[in-house]
PAVEX-760253 format. One record per residue (C-alpha): y, z, x; residue in three letters. Coordinates in steps of 0.05 Angstrom, whole numbers, padded with zeros to 5 digits, always signed. Each point is the difference from the previous one (the first is absolute). Layout:
YZXALA ...
// end
This chain:
+00004+00000+00004MET +00065-00022+00022GLU +00046+00064+00017ASP +00056-00005-00035PRO +00047+00034+00049LEU -00022-00041+00052LYS +00064-00047+00012PRO -00003-00067-00011LYS +00038-00062+00043PRO +00054-00026-00025VAL -00002-00065-00024PRO +00047-00053+00034LEU +00054-00036-00043ALA -00011-00057-00032ALA +00042-00036+00040GLU -00026+00009+00070THR -00034-00048+00036VAL -00053+00011+00054LEU +00014-00040+00066TRP -00074-00028-00009PHE +00019-00031-00060GLU +00041-00039+00034PHE -00056-00037+00044LEU -00038-00016-00058LEU +00065-00039-00041ASP +00036-00031+00055PRO +00058-00011-00053HIS +00001+00066-00029LYS +00051+00024+00067ILE +00055-00051-00036THR -00012+00027-00070GLN +00007+00074+00028HIS +00066-00008+00044LEU +00038-00039-00057GLN -00009+00060-00038CYS +00073+00044-00003LYS -00030+00069+00033ASN -00075-00018+00025PRO -00050+00060+00011GLU -00013-00005+00062PRO +00069-00024+00033SER -00001-00063+00040ALA +00005+00049+00064ALA -00055+00041-00019GLU -00041-00065-00008LEU +00011-00013+00066ILE -00016+00068+00027VAL -00076-00011-00036GLN -00007-00064+00020PHE +00002+00015+00075ILE -00033+00065-00015SER -00058-00034-00028MET -00002-00052+00054THR -00050+00000+00056PRO +00028+00000+00074ASP -00062-00019+00034THR +00006-00085+00013ALA -00063-00035+00002ILE -00024-00016+00074ALA -00047-00052-00005SER -00035-00018-00067THR +00037+00011-00068VAL -00062-00015-00040VAL -00049+00060-00005THR -00063+00016-00050PRO +00032+00022-00056GLY +00078-00016+00019SER +00054-00027-00047ASP -00015-00076+00025LEU -00075-00001-00011GLN +00007+00033-00067SER +00040-00068-00022LEU -00060-00049-00003GLY -00038+00056-00048GLY -00056+00046+00016ALA -00059-00042+00020ASN +00037-00074+00004ALA +00022-00034+00058THR +00021-00075-00011THR +00016-00043+00070PRO +00076-00006-00030ALA -00004+00078-00003THR -00027+00015+00070SER +00049-00065+00025ALA +00062+00044-00034ALA -00027+00068+00041LEU +00001-00038+00064ASN +00073-00023-00010VAL +00015+00065-00021GLN -00038+00040+00051GLN +00034-00050+00063ARG +00068+00013-00027GLN -00006+00080+00003ALA -00038-00009+00067GLU +00083-00036+00030VAL +00044+00017-00063GLY +00014+00061-00044LEU -00073+00035+00019GLN +00005+00037-00072LEU -00047+00005-00060THR +00015-00026-00064ARG +00021+00070-00029LYS +00043+00009+00062GLN +00040-00062-00010LEU +00006+00013-00077ALA +00027+00070+00011LEU +00054-00026+00053LYS +00017-00051-00043ILE +00019+00033-00052LEU +00031+00058+00038GLU +00045-00061+00030LEU +00012-00030-00071LYS +00030+00065-00026VAL +00039+00000+00070ALA +00029-00063-00021THR +00017+00024-00073TRP +00045+00050+00032LEU +00029-00058+00043LYS -00016+00039+00066TRP +00051+00041-00012ASP -00008+00045+00063LEU +00045+00058-00027ASP -00041+00009-00070ALA -00064-00009+00053LEU +00029+00060+00046GLU +00008+00040-00053LYS -00070-00010-00034SER -00051-00006+00049LEU -00015+00041+00065PRO +00019-00027+00067VAL -00074-00012+00004ALA -00008-00034-00055MET +00063-00047+00009GLN -00040-00017+00073LEU -00062-00014-00047SER +00035-00052-00037LEU +00030-00032+00053LEU -00062-00013+00046ARG -00030-00026-00073ASP +00066-00049-00006LEU -00005-00018+00065CYS -00081-00011-00002THR +00013-00048-00063ILE +00053-00041+00026SER -00029-00012+00071TYR -00072-00007-00037GLY -00032+00042+00055ARG -00008+00073+00017HIS +00065+00029+00034VAL +00018+00076+00024THR +00065+00039-00008ILE +00028+00002+00042PRO +00004-00064+00040PHE -00034-00007+00063ALA +00053-00011+00054SER -00039-00073+00014ASP -00011-00005-00076PHE -00012-00076-00020ASP +00027-00029-00049PHE -00047-00049-00017LYS -00007-00013-00080ILE -00070-00015-00013ALA -00029-00043-00061SER +00012+00043-00053ALA +00074+00022+00009GLY +00065-00032-00001ASN +00050-00005+00043GLU +00060+00018-00059ARG -00037+00056-00004ALA -00020+00022+00059ALA +00083-00007+00012ARG +00010+00038-00056PHE -00051+00059+00026ALA +00039+00000+00066LEU +00062+00006-00028THR -00028+00058-00044ILE -00034+00032+00069TYR +00060-00002+00035HIS +00049+00034-00050ARG -00050+00052-00016LEU -00003+00017+00073LEU +00070+00009+00000LEU +00011+00043-00054ARG -00052+00048+00013LEU +00039+00015+00055GLN +00042+00037-00038LEU -00050+00041-00024ILE -00043+00008+00047LYS +00010+00080+00004ASP -00024+00012-00064SER -00048-00052+00000ALA -00034+00031+00062LEU +00001+00069-00033LYS -00042-00033-00074ALA -00067+00025-00008SER -00053-00032+00026ARG -00036-00055-00040PRO -00073+00009-00019LEU -00027-00071+00004MET +00048-00061+00027TYR +00052+00011+00060GLN -00016+00063+00040THR +00064+00039+00035VAL +00001-00041+00056ASP -00006-00067-00029GLN +00063+00016-00029VAL +00035+00024+00062GLN -00019-00056+00038GLN +00030-00049-00052PHE +00065+00047+00001LEU +00003-00004+00072GLU -00008-00068+00007THR +00057-00032+00034PRO +00059-00026-00040THR +00045-00050+00041GLN -00046-00049-00018PRO -00004+00012-00073SER +00072-00006+00008ILE +00000-00069+00033GLU -00041-00027-00050TYR +00044+00023-00067LEU +00063-00029+00036GLU -00032-00060+00021GLN -00030-00012-00070LEU +00077+00006-00016CYS +00024-00038+00043ALA -00047-00062-00029SER -00006+00016-00069ALA +00042-00072-00017ASN -00041-00035+00042SER -00072+00024-00021LYS -00012+00023-00074PRO -00025+00065-00012PHE -00040+00006-00055HIS -00035+00068-00031VAL -00063+00019-00050PHE +00002-00019-00071HIS -00038+00047-00046TYR -00045-00063-00018ASP -00011-00012+00077SER -00060+00054+00005PHE -00063-00027-00034VAL -00051+00058-00030THR -00062-00017+00013LEU -00049-00019-00057ASP -00074+00022-00001CYS -00014-00076-00035ASP +00034-00036+00058HIS +00000+00001+00078MET +00057-00026+00018ASN +00040+00056+00037SER +00065-00044+00025THR +00073+00023-00013GLN +00044-00042-00039ASN +00059+00001+00058TYR +00039-00051-00019ASP +00024+00032-00067MET +00047+00037+00056MET +00067+00006-00018ARG +00054-00025+00037LEU +00058+00040+00014ILE +00072-00014+00025SER +00024+00021+00070PRO +00051+00041-00031GLN -00047+00051-00028GLU -00053-00004+00061LEU +00063+00026+00048ARG +00019+00043-00048ALA -00059+00039-00003GLN -00012-00005+00074LEU +00077+00013+00023HIS -00001+00073-00050TYR -00074+00019+00027GLU +00040-00016+00078LEU +00055+00047-00017ALA -00040+00057-00020HIS -00043-00004+00067TYR +00064-00011+00043TYR +00036+00064-00037LEU -00065+00046+00013HIS +00001-00017+00071THR +00079+00007-00003LYS +00008-00068+00026GLN +00066+00004-00044TYR +00036-00077+00029MET -00067-00038-00025LEU -00010+00039-00067ALA +00069-00016-00018ARG -00015-00083+00019GLU -00062+00005-00041ALA +00036+00031-00057ALA +00060-00043-00004ALA -00057-00062+00010ALA -00043+00034-00066CYS +00062+00010-00047ASN +00022-00074+00016SER -00062-00033-00015ASN -00011+00041-00057LEU +00070-00017-00023GLN -00017-00072+00012ALA -00061+00006-00057LEU +00019-00028-00064PRO +00016+00047-00053ALA -00063+00004-00051ASN -00050-00021+00063ALA -00062+00025-00013THR -00027+00035+00066LEU -00072-00001+00021PHE +00011+00030+00072PHE +00058+00036+00000CYS +00004+00072-00031HIS +00067+00035+00031ILE +00034+00049-00065ARG +00070-00005+00006PRO +00015+00071+00002ALA -00044+00004+00071GLU +00034-00061+00029LEU +00069+00037-00014GLU -00029+00051+00036GLY -00023-00035+00058LEU +00068-00039+00008LEU +00041+00075-00003GLN -00040+00016+00047ALA +00003-00055+00039CYS +00091+00001-00013GLY -00003-00063-00026ILE -00007+00020-00077SER +00057-00047-00042ALA -00004+00062-00054HIS +00072+00030+00009GLN +00000+00070+00031GLN +00015+00058-00054THR +00055+00052+00022LEU -00044+00052+00009LEU -00043-00044+00048GLU +00063-00021+00037ARG +00024+00071+00000PHE -00062+00025+00037HIS -00001-00055+00051GLN +00063+00019+00008SER -00032+00071+00021LEU -00051-00030+00054LEU +00058-00048+00034ASN +00049+00054+00016ASN +00045-00005-00067TYR +00013-00071+00010THR +00036-00026-00066ASP -00007+00070-00028ILE +00076+00002-00027VAL -00004-00074-00041PRO -00064+00025-00024ILE +00025+00066-00024LEU +00065-00042-00029ARG -00048-00045-00041LEU -00039+00059-00020ASP +00058+00033-00035ASN +00004-00066-00055ARG -00076-00001-00008ALA -00018+00081+00017ARG -00069-00014+00021GLU -00002+00048+00065ILE -00017+00073-00028PRO +00063+00036+00015LEU -00043+00053+00040VAL -00029-00054+00044SER +00079-00022+00012ARG +00024+00069+00017ARG -00057+00014+00050ASN +00022-00068+00034VAL +00074+00032+00005GLU -00032+00062+00034LEU -00050-00030+00046ASP +00057-00043+00024ILE +00046+00058+00007GLU -00052+00037+00047GLY -00009-00063+00029ALA +00068-00009+00034ILE +00012+00071+00012SER -00064-00002+00040THR +00017-00062+00036GLY -00065-00038-00018LEU +00044-00054-00056LEU +00057-00028+00047LYS +00054-00009-00059GLU +00066+00023-00012THR +00011+00059-00050ARG +00027-00065-00042LEU -00070-00025-00022LEU -00010+00075-00032LEU +00062-00003-00041LEU -00016-00052-00022GLN -00069+00019-00020VAL +00025+00056-00028ALA +00056-00031-00038ALA -00053-00058-00036LEU -00028+00066-00017ASN +00047+00037-00030VAL +00008-00060-00046VAL -00075+00000-00018ARG +00015+00071-00019THR +00050-00021-00052ILE -00056-00024-00041PHE -00048+00055+00012GLU +00025+00047-00068TRP -00004+00071+00025GLY +00012-00007+00069ASN +00054+00037+00020ILE -00004+00030+00079PHE -00002-00077+00033GLY +00082-00014-00009ASN +00015+00074+00016VAL -00038-00011+00062GLU +00018-00057+00024TYR +00080+00012-00009PHE -00018+00062+00043GLU -00044-00028+00054LYS +00041-00064+00016TYR +00076+00027-00017ARG +00008-00013+00071ASP -00009-00069-00009MET +00031-00057-00039ASP -00048+00007-00052CYS +00026-00030-00068MET +00001-00075+00022PRO -00072-00005+00000PRO +00004+00032-00064ILE +00038-00039-00032VAL -00031-00063+00032GLU -00067+00014-00024ALA +00034+00016-00069MET +00022-00072-00010GLN -00058-00026+00027ASP -00045+00027-00065ALA +00055+00005-00045LEU -00022-00071-00032THR -00064+00018-00011HIS +00013+00065-00035CYS -00008+00008-00074SER +00054+00031-00042ALA -00033+00068+00006LYS -00002-00004+00074GLU +00069-00022+00007GLN +00028+00061-00034THR -00041+00033+00047ALA +00032-00036+00062LEU +00070+00019-00037LYS -00007+00076-00007HIS -00026-00001+00076PHE +00065-00037+00027LEU +00041+00057-00042ILE -00037+00052+00033ASP +00013-00036+00071CYS +00077-00001-00017VAL +00010+00072-00013LEU -00048+00015+00052HIS +00050-00029+00055GLN +00056+00029-00044GLN -00028+00074+00017GLN -00003-00015+00067GLU +00079+00002+00030GLN -00015-00053+00062GLN -00024-00052-00050GLN +00044-00006-00057GLN +00023-00069+00021ASP -00077-00019+00007GLN +00002+00024-00081SER +00050-00045-00011ARG -00030-00058+00032GLN -00060+00009-00032LEU +00041-00008-00062LEU +00015-00059+00015LEU -00066-00022+00010THR -00035+00031-00060ALA +00053-00045-00041LYS -00014-00064+00042GLU -00076+00014-00022MET +00023-00015-00076GLY -00045+00066-00030ILE +00056+00026-00026PHE +00051-00007-00052SER +00076-00001+00000ALA +00001+00071-00037GLU -00048+00025+00051GLU +00029-00017+00069MET +00069+00024-00035LEU -00026+00070-00025ASP -00034-00001+00076LEU +00054-00019+00032ASP +00044+00064-00039GLU -00044+00045+00023GLN +00003-00017+00072LEU +00081+00011-00004MET +00003+00059-00039GLN -00049+00047+00032SER -00019+00008+00070THR -00048+00057-00012GLN -00073-00013-00005PRO -00021-00027-00056VAL -00068+00012-00034LEU -00029-00050-00037SER -00072+00001-00043ASN -00037-00024+00056SER -00037+00053+00038LEU +00005-00038+00074ALA +00062+00020+00004THR -00003+00070+00011LEU +00023+00017+00064ASN -00020+00072+00003ASP -00070-00023+00010TRP +00015-00026+00066ILE +00052+00049+00034CYS +00035-00007+00068HIS +00039+00054+00029SER -00002+00057-00055LYS -00071+00006-00009MET -00027+00043-00058THR -00039+00064+00009ARG -00065-00042-00027VAL +00010-00058+00053ASP +00011+00058+00054VAL -00069+00033-00024ALA -00032-00065+00012ALA +00022-00017+00074LEU -00017+00066+00011GLU -00074-00016-00034ARG -00009-00064+00044GLN +00021+00041+00065LEU -00048+00055-00012ILE -00066-00066-00014THR +00026-00047+00049CYS -00042-00010+00059SER +00040-00034+00059THR +00061+00013+00045ALA +00041-00059-00023ASN -00007+00026-00075SER +00019+00071+00022VAL +00065-00028+00030ARG +00021-00042-00057ILE -00016+00043-00049LEU +00039+00060+00048LEU +00061-00053-00006VAL +00000+00002-00066LYS +00000+00068-00016LEU +00050+00014+00047CYS +00050-00036-00039GLY -00016+00043-00058THR +00033+00053+00025ALA -00058+00037-00002PRO +00017+00079-00006GLY -00060+00027+00045LYS -00024-00024+00055PRO -00052-00064-00003LEU -00050+00030+00039TRP -00009+00054-00045ALA -00023-00033-00059ILE -00072+00002+00004ASN -00022+00072+00029PRO -00062-00021+00005SER +00020-00038+00069TRP -00024+00052+00053ASP +00039-00007+00073VAL -00037+00030+00062PRO +00047+00057+00027GLN +00025-00032+00066PRO +00019-00063-00025LEU +00035+00034-00056LYS +00033+00046+00036ALA +00027-00066+00030LEU +00025-00039-00055ILE +00033+00060-00041MET +00047+00003+00075ALA +00019-00075-00020MET +00067-00005-00038PRO -00007-00014-00071VAL -00013-00075+00000SER -00039-00051-00016PHE -00041+00000+00051LEU -00019+00067-00009GLN -00017-00008-00068ASP -00045-00062+00021PHE -00042+00040+00057SER -00021+00054-00040TYR -00014-00037-00061VAL -00044-00048+00049LEU -00031+00062+00026LEU -00018+00033-00059GLY -00042-00064-00028LYS -00029-00024+00062ALA -00032+00083-00004ARG -00010-00023-00073GLU -00034-00067+00003LEU -00050+00031+00057ALA -00018+00054-00046THR -00020-00052-00048ARG -00039-00043+00054GLY +00050-00054+00007ASN +00015+00000+00072TYR +00017-00066+00016ILE +00065+00003-00043ASP +00009+00070+00029ALA +00006-00019+00073VAL +00038-00063-00022SER +00055+00046-00022MET -00005+00048+00057LEU +00007-00058+00048SER +00059-00021-00037VAL +00036+00064+00008LEU -00022+00000+00066LYS +00047-00065+00016SER +00056+00031-00051GLU +00003+00064+00053THR +00026-00046+00059GLN +00064-00005-00041ARG +00064+00034+00031GLN +00010+00045-00051GLU -00052+00056+00025LEU +00030+00005+00075GLY -00052+00041+00041GLY -00046+00018-00059ASN -00025-00076+00004ALA -00050+00011+00054GLN -00032+00066-00027ILE -00008-00029-00070MET -00032-00065+00022CYS -00048+00044+00030LYS -00014+00045-00056LEU -00003-00060-00045ILE -00052-00034+00051THR -00040+00065-00008TRP +00000-00008-00068GLU -00025-00070-00007ILE -00056+00015+00056LEU -00014+00061-00051HIS -00011-00051-00059ILE -00042-00043+00041GLN -00051+00056+00023VAL -00001+00019-00075THR -00008-00083-00021GLN -00061-00006+00053CYS -00038+00068-00014LEU +00007-00022-00069GLU -00019-00069+00014GLU -00052+00016+00060TRP -00058-00052-00009HIS +00056-00060-00018GLN +00032+00017+00064LYS +00063-00021-00025PRO +00036+00016+00072LEU -00008-00016+00060ASP -00037+00067+00026LEU +00008-00007+00070THR +00079-00008-00007ALA -00001+00057-00046LEU -00034+00048+00049GLY +00049-00020+00053GLY +00063+00018-00048ARG -00034+00067-00024CYS -00009+00025+00073LYS +00077-00022+00005GLN +00016+00055-00057CYS -00044+00057+00034LEU +00031-00011+00068ALA +00070+00015-00037ALA -00035+00066-00016LEU -00027+00010+00071GLN +00070-00013+00027ALA +00031+00049-00035GLY +00057-00048-00031ASP +00058+00026-00031ALA -00016-00043-00062MET -00084-00002-00015MET -00033-00028-00060PRO -00019+00041-00053ARG -00067+00043-00008MET -00022-00041-00053GLU +00007-00068+00050ILE -00035+00032+00057LEU -00057+00025-00045GLU -00011-00076-00018SER +00002-00024+00063CYS -00046+00052+00039ALA -00047-00012-00052ILE +00007-00084+00001MET -00019+00013+00079LEU -00060+00041-00016LEU -00026-00043-00056ASN +00014-00062+00061LEU -00042+00045+00049THR +00062+00005+00042GLU -00015+00080+00022PHE +00032+00002+00075PRO +00067-00011-00046ALA -00006+00061-00033LEU -00020+00048+00050LEU +00071+00015+00030TYR +00028+00017-00066LEU +00034+00068-00023ASP -00063+00038-00031LYS +00053+00049-00035ARG +00013-00045-00053ALA -00045+00015-00066ALA +00002-00075-00015GLN -00033-00023+00060LEU -00052+00050+00021GLU -00064-00042-00039PHE +00026-00059+00029PRO +00009+00031+00073LEU -00076+00036-00010ALA -00030-00056-00023PHE +00026-00044+00048ALA -00023+00049+00059SER -00072+00008-00027THR -00011-00079+00016PHE +00029+00004+00068VAL -00049+00057+00019GLU -00057-00031-00042MET +00012-00066+00037GLU +00003+00051+00071LYS -00064+00036-00019MET -00047-00059-00015LYS -00053+00046-00022GLY -00020+00041-00052PRO +00044+00063+00020LYS +00046+00045-00040LYS +00064-00036-00009ALA +00079+00028-00004CYS +00001+00061-00049ARG +00069-00019-00021ASP -00011-00042-00046ALA -00063+00042-00025TRP +00042+00067-00001GLU +00065-00034-00038LEU -00046-00029-00051MET -00039+00067-00011LEU +00064+00026-00018SER +00017-00042-00054MET -00053+00035-00044PHE +00013+00075+00010LEU -00009+00042-00066ASN +00074+00019+00014VAL +00049-00012-00068PRO +00049-00031+00046LYS -00041-00046+00028ARG -00042-00020-00056ALA +00051-00041-00036ALA -00019-00045-00046SER -00009-00072+00022ALA +00008-00065-00042ALA -00064-00021+00005ALA -00024+00067-00020GLY -00028+00035+00052SER +00027+00065+00028GLY +00029-00028+00072THR +00063-00002+00032ASN +00049-00055-00032SER +00011-00022+00073SER -00082-00013+00014LEU -00001-00035-00067GLN +00067-00047+00018ALA -00034-00015+00068PHE -00064-00016-00026LEU +00028-00053-00052GLN +00027-00038+00058ARG -00069+00002+00044VAL -00023-00074+00002ARG -00040-00012+00067HIS -00063+00013-00011GLN -00018+00052+00050SER +00057+00040-00011VAL -00033+00000-00072PHE -00065+00019+00037GLY +00034+00051+00034LEU +00029+00042-00054ALA -00067-00010-00045ILE -00043+00022+00054SER +00050+00071+00004MET -00008+00009-00067LEU -00074-00021-00008GLY -00013+00062+00055LYS +00044+00048-00032MET -00035-00004-00067HIS -00066-00003+00036ASN +00023+00069+00029ILE +00029+00027-00059LEU -00057-00020-00041LYS -00056+00025+00040ASP -00050-00039-00026ASP -00058-00041+00034PRO -00017-00040-00069ASN +00074-00021-00004HIS +00021-00016+00074ASP +00047-00064+00003LEU -00012-00053+00058ASN +00048-00047+00028CYS +00030-00021+00064GLU +00041+00044+00045TYR -00036+00062-00030MET -00027+00026+00070GLN +00075+00003+00029LEU +00011+00059-00041TRP -00019+00083+00010PRO -00055+00020-00034ILE +00030+00066-00023THR +00064+00021-00040ILE +00028+00075+00018THR +00005+00029-00067ASN -00023-00050-00047PRO +00011+00037-00068ASN +00087-00009+00019SER -00016-00076-00013TYR -00004-00034-00067SER -00062-00041-00007LEU +00024-00032-00066ARG +00060-00029+00030SER -00039-00023+00057VAL -00043-00046-00053CYS +00055-00020-00036GLU +00039-00030+00059THR -00070-00024+00033LEU -00015-00033-00068GLN +00065-00032+00002TRP +00006-00027+00066LEU -00059-00030-00010LEU +00019-00035-00060SER +00059-00028+00035GLU -00032-00015+00060ALA -00051-00050-00037LEU +00060-00022-00046SER +00018-00042+00070HIS -00077-00002+00040TYR -00044-00008-00066PRO -00065-00016+00041GLN +00002+00060+00048THR -00076+00018-00011ILE +00010+00064+00028SER +00063+00020-00038TRP -00036-00018-00071LEU -00060+00042+00024LYS +00037+00056+00015MET +00044+00001-00059LYS -00066-00001-00042GLY -00027+00058+00039ASP +00070+00036-00011LEU -00005-00014-00078GLU -00084+00029-00008LEU +00036+00060+00039ALA +00046+00004-00049ILE -00049-00012-00066GLY +00029-00073-00013ASN -00076-00030-00006ASN +00017-00066-00026GLU +00064-00007+00043SER -00040+00013+00069ALA -00060-00052-00032MET +00056-00047-00004ARG +00032+00008+00068CYS -00086-00001+00030TYR +00000-00072-00041VAL +00057-00018+00020ASN -00016+00004+00079ALA -00071-00027-00011LEU +00030-00065-00035VAL +00043+00000+00051THR -00047+00003+00058GLY -00042-00046-00032THR +00059-00053-00011ASP -00003-00002-00066TYR -00076-00001-00001CYS -00011-00059+00037THR -00023+00035+00062LEU -00060+00049+00016PRO +00017+00075-00003LEU +00001+00026+00067GLN -00020+00072+00034ARG +00080+00006+00028ASN +00030-00014-00071VAL -00037+00049-00044VAL -00043+00052+00037ASP -00063+00054-00035ASP +00059+00055-00002TYR +00046-00043-00047VAL -00066-00026-00041ILE -00015+00074-00013ARG +00068+00013-00022LYS +00004-00062-00048MET -00069+00023-00029ILE +00031+00068-00012ARG +00064-00033-00040CYS -00051-00048-00046ALA -00044+00069-00013ALA +00060+00042-00019ASN +00032-00056-00044LEU -00072+00002-00036GLY -00020-00080+00031CYS -00067+00030+00020HIS -00031-00078+00012MET +00057-00021+00042GLN -00006+00061+00043ALA -00076-00019-00004THR +00021-00066+00034VAL +00036+00028+00048LEU -00051+00029+00030CYS -00026-00063+00018GLN +00056-00009+00049PHE -00022+00059+00042LEU -00031-00016+00067GLU -00063+00041-00032GLU +00000+00002-00069ILE -00002+00074-00027ASP -00045-00002-00054TYR +00007+00072-00017GLY +00071-00026-00025ILE -00030-00056-00029VAL -00048+00033-00047PHE +00048+00051-00021LYS +00060-00051-00022ASN -00059-00041-00036LEU -00004+00064-00038SER +00056+00013-00025GLU +00022-00019-00058LYS +00060-00054+00007SER +00068+00016-00042SER +00033-00053+00019ASN +00006-00064-00036PHE +00002-00045+00061THR -00056+00032+00029ASP -00056-00042-00031ALA -00066+00006+00036MET -00021-00063-00017ASP +00062-00033+00020ALA -00011+00014+00071TYR -00072-00024+00012TYR +00028-00062+00029SER +00026+00038+00054CYS -00060+00037+00019ILE -00031-00021+00053TRP -00051+00060+00030ASP -00068-00013-00040THR -00023+00083+00003THR +00069+00006-00036LEU -00031-00049-00054LEU -00062+00028-00015GLU +00025+00069-00011PHE +00045-00036-00048ILE -00056-00031-00036VAL -00047+00068-00001ASN +00068+00031-00031LEU +00010-00055-00053HIS -00075+00006-00012ALA +00001+00074-00007LYS +00068+00000-00046ARG -00036-00058-00047GLY +00055-00045+00024GLU -00046-00062-00002HIS +00056-00058+00003SER +00025+00035+00054ARG -00056+00009+00037LYS -00022-00081-00013LEU +00071-00023+00031GLU -00008+00052+00062ALA -00067-00033+00013ILE +00018-00066-00013SER +00056+00015+00056MET -00052+00034+00060MET -00041-00067-00015GLY +00055-00050+00025THR -00016-00040+00064LEU +00044+00037+00046GLU -00019+00070-00014LEU -00070-00022+00025ASN -00023+00052+00043ALA -00029-00054+00050ASN +00065-00024+00015ASN +00025-00012+00071ASN +00063+00048+00024GLU +00049-00052-00009GLU -00015-00013-00075ILE +00005+00073-00014LYS +00066+00001+00041ARG +00019-00058-00047GLU -00017+00025-00063SER +00029+00066+00012ALA +00072-00027+00025MET +00001-00039-00070VAL -00021+00061-00047ARG +00059+00048+00035LYS +00051-00051-00001SER -00027-00007-00076ARG +00011+00071-00009PHE +00071+00000+00039LEU +00027-00049-00050ARG -00026+00043-00060SER +00034+00064+00031LEU +00068-00040+00017ALA +00000-00030-00072LYS -00008+00071-00028GLN +00045+00039+00050TYR +00055-00054+00019LEU +00010-00052-00052LEU 
// end
C-alpha cells in the first residue's frame, strides 16, 4: 500500500520541454525559440546541450557495433548502399570532424540557438560560465573548419579548412575567437576564481586560454577592420545550421544562407571591443581613437537598419565615449563643477555664475569649495590671490539670497571681507542672475539690496559707497520710482543705523571693538580647549583687546605651573609675554597629563624660543634651561608610557638624562625639580645605565630606589656567581612593609606599601629590573609565610638573605598584595615570561585563589608550547608545578582534570589517580568521559573501565574500552609511537584547559 505521507515528485509544467525532445524532432527547436517566454530559455538550452555533449573525440573509427550509424540500416540488414554510406561517413570522420551523430547533432543545436541570439557576446557572457563559453567557441570553430579544433589555438595552428568546413564560416569563427579572447581579459581575475566545472573545461584549460597572448588578436581585428571594404564579411543565419534527421544521412551545413553585413557594422563592433580592451590596459590614446572610430561607423549606418553583428547599447557607448573624453553629450553644471575641483579650481567662477541661474549645484558643495579655496590659499597650496576667494564668496552670497531661511552667509561675508572692496563682485553677480529670476526671486534681490544699502550707511567709512550702490540699484531696474524716492529720503534723514525687517542686518551678531560678555566667554572657552601655541597666541591677543578685569593666566584654575618657573613668570612685568608663558606652561602640563605628549612638547618648544627675547634680560638663560628640563620630563614620561613602541631615540634621551643629573652632582644654583631628577634616574635604570646612578646624592628620598637597584646590578656583575648581593636594596624594600601606621599608608593598587615604592615600581620597564623587584618580594613572602608547600621560586631569589630579623614586625598581606600587583604589571609588558606566570600561579594558590592559579599555570603551559604546537618540555613545567596544578583542580572539584594531569608527572602517582577517580566531580565542566581522548596510560584506562563496571555505567564503560582499543595505545608499539601518542593527547588536553580557563 502506498504511503500517503511520502512526498510525491512535483510534475513539470505543461510548457516545459526537455532537451532530448529537440533531438527527436529537429523542427521543434524553432517553434520553442519563437515562444514569448520559452522554458527553458535560449541560454539554458545552450548549457543543457553542452552539458549533454560527450567531449571524447573518435580517434580511428566511428562505426562500432550498436553505434548510431550502424543502427541506421536496421537491426539485421546491411545493404550495399548502406555499407557504402557507412564507409564514406567513416572516412569523413577519420579526416574531418571525428564526431558521432549524437555529438554532431547536439553541437549543431547549440550553435543554432547561439545564432538565434545573433552571437551577442554580452548576453552569452552574462548567461554562460567562462568554461561553457569556451566550449561553445570550440564547437563553432570545429563545425566551421570542418575538423576537430582545440581551444586555445596553438602557435603553429593550421588554418587549413577541411572539405566539411567553409571559408566564410571559418572567418566568422576566427573573429569570434579573437573577440572573446580580448573580452575575457577584462574579467580574467573573476574567471579564474569561478568554481571548477565538472565535465567540460578544466581550470587549467581556462587559465591557458586566458594567458594566451593578445597581440595577435589585436592585429587580426585591426586588419579585419582595414580590409572590411575590400573583403566582404558574412555572419551565420539561423537556417545556416541544418539539424540532423534520422531519415537522412546528409550532415552538411547550409553555408550559402550566411548573411553579408556592411563594413560599417563590422568596424563599429570591432572598434568598440578594442576600445574596451585599450581602456583596460590603460592605453588611453588608442582607446580614444578606437572609440571615435566606433562612433563614426555607427553614425554611418542607416537609421532603421537591422543589425545582425553589432550589439552596442547607446548608453554603454555613451559611457565609453565619456571615459575616453570625447563624448558629444554636454556636461551638466555639477559635472563641470567636480571636474573643476580636480583641475585645481579651473573655471570655477564661470561655473558658479552659471549655477546662480540654473541652481543645480547644492549650496553645501559651493560653501565647501569656498572654505577649501580659503584653506589652500592660506597654506600656499593654491597660487592665487584673495580676489578669487572674494569672487567665489560673492557668488555664493547671491546664491544664498534664493535659499530662504539662510541668514548667516551675508553677515559673514561682509565681516570677513570688510577690508576689501566687497560690493562690486556681489553687484556683478546679481546683474548676471537678474534676467533669469522669477518675480518672487527679484523681490528677494530687492530686499537684499536694501539691506546692503542700510548696512553700508551704518558704517561711517562706507556712506559714499551706499550712495554708489543706490545708483547701481536704480540702474538695475528692479525698483520703482516711489521705492527709490523713499529709500533716498531714508538715507538723507538719518545717519543712525536703521534696522530693517531682515535679520541679516543685525550687526550685533559679530562685534568688533565692544565685545559682549558672551563673546569674551566664548574666547576664553576656546583658549581653554585649544592645543596649539599659535591658537593660544591669537586668542590671547583677542582677549587683551577686551580690557579684561583679571589676568588672562588666571582664566583656568587647572593650569598648574611648576614652582621655579612660576616664580620667574610672576616676577615679570604684567605683559602679554607673562600671560603667554604661564598659559603655555599650564596647557603643556595639562596635555601631558592627558597623554598628548607631542602637542605638549610643541608648546614648550615655542615658549623656549620666546625666552630669547630682550624683555627677560638675565632671566632668559635660566628660564630656557628650566623649560628644557620640563621638555625632557615630558619626553621621559612619553617614553615610559610607550616603552615597546620606542617613540624616541633612547640613546640620545639617556644622554640628556645624564646631563640633567649632572646638574645635581655639580651643585648648581639652579637645579631641576626633584620630580624631573627622579624620572631621569628611573629612565637610566630602565636603560641599564647603572654607573651613571652610583654617584647620586643618597640623601634624596626620591632617588633611593633607583640608586639601590643600580648598586645591586653593579655588584651582581662584579660577583659573577651565586653570592649574596648588596643589602641596600633589600633593606630599603623590606622597610616599606613594617607594621607601623605611619609607614602603612594605603597605596593606589590596594597594597599597604609606601607610596614612593608604588610610584617607583609603576615606572619600571626593563625586564631585569622587574625580575629583581619580584625576586625580593618573593623572598620576603617565603620567609614571612614560612610554609614550604607555598614557597615561590624565580630568578635572582638566591641573592637575598634567608632570614628576617623580627618577622612579626612586617606585614605579609602587604607583601602579597604588592607582589600580586607587580606580577600583573610585569606581565602586561612581558606577557610571555613563563617564570613569572608560574610564580603568579604559586602566589594565587598560596592566597587561596585556585581558579586564578590554574589560569596562570595553563597560560604558562600554552606559552611554553607555542600555543600547543610544540611538545611540552620539562624546563617549561616540572613535577613541582604539575602537583600544584593537580591540587588546584582537586580544590575546584575537577577531579578528572586532576587525574589526567597525573600523567604529566615523571612517574605517575596512582595513589592520587585512584583517589581522584573515586571522588564525585562537583564541576559541570569536568565530565569523566569528556577526557577519555586525553588519556594515554592504559593502566589508568583499565581502572576506569573497572570503575564503570562497578557503578553499572555500561555506556561509559564501552566508550573507555573503545578508547583502549585504538592502535596508538597498543602495548606492543615502539617508544616513538608511544611518545607521539602521548604528545598528541597532551596537546589536546592543554587546548581543552585553555578553552576553559583562558577564554
